[in-house]
C-alpha positions in Angstrom: -27.3 4.1 28.1 -28.5 7.6 27.2 -26.1 10.5 27.9 -26.3 14.3 27.6 -22.9 15.9 27.8 -23.2 19.6 28.0 -21.3 22.9 28.3 -18.2 21.5 26.7 -16.0 22.6 23.8 -16.6 20.0 21.1 -14.2 19.4 18.2 -15.9 17.4 15.4 -14.3 15.1 12.9 -14.7 17.9 10.3 -12.6 20.2 12.5 -15.6 22.3 13.5 -15.4 23.7 17.0 -18.6 24.1 19.0 -18.1 26.2 22.2 -20.6 25.7 25.0 -21.7 22.6 23.1 -23.6 19.5 24.0 -24.0 16.1 22.5 -26.5 13.3 22.9 -25.4 9.7 23.0 -28.0 6.9 22.6 -27.0 3.2 22.6 -23.3 4.1 22.2 -23.9 6.4 19.1 -23.8 10.2 19.0 -27.2 11.1 17.6 -27.2 14.9 18.0 -24.7 17.7 18.6 -25.1 21.5 18.9 -25.2 24.4 21.3 -26.0 23.4 24.9 -29.1 25.6 25.2 -30.9 24.1 22.3 -29.8 20.5 23.0 -30.9 20.8 26.6 -34.4 22.1 25.5 -34.7 19.3 22.9 -33.5 16.4 25.2 -34.4 17.6 28.7 -35.4 14.4 30.4 -34.4 10.7 30.4 -30.7 11.3 29.9 -27.8 11.0 32.4 -26.3 14.5 32.4 -22.5 15.1 32.4 -21.2 18.6 32.9 -18.4 19.2 30.5 -17.6 22.8 31.6 -13.8 23.4 31.1 -13.5 20.1 29.1 -12.8 19.4 25.4 -14.5 16.6 23.6 -12.5 15.3 20.6 -12.9 12.4 18.2 -11.2 9.1 19.0 -7.8 8.7 17.5 -7.1 5.6 15.4 -3.6 4.5 14.7 -2.0 7.8 15.5 1.6 6.5 15.3 2.6 5.0 12.0 6.0 5.2 10.3 5.8 5.6 6.6 8.3 2.7 6.1 6.0 0.4 8.1 3.2 1.1 5.6 5.3 0.9 2.4 7.2 -2.2 3.3 4.5 -4.2 5.1 4.6 -7.7 3.9 7.8 -7.3 1.9 10.2 -10.2 2.4 8.1 -11.8 5.1 9.4 -15.2 4.0 13.0 -14.3 4.7 14.8 -14.4 8.0 15.6 -11.2 9.8 19.3 -10.5 10.1 
């Protein structure tokens, strides 16, 4: 599926913010990102359009809740009973 999401505020993984931005998704991958005006000119046809006005697009969060002790002690004493 090819999507053109336009007129949104986009926050990239590198913490760059693109206001009135657009992104292109082809086959479940983001292939282009920039200002809505230039992206719409470049990819005008053949895309399902989603209006993102008033919305923020952010990267997906992976494992956003992790306690330090869980990381440091992972696997420690797995062979012992828990009391």
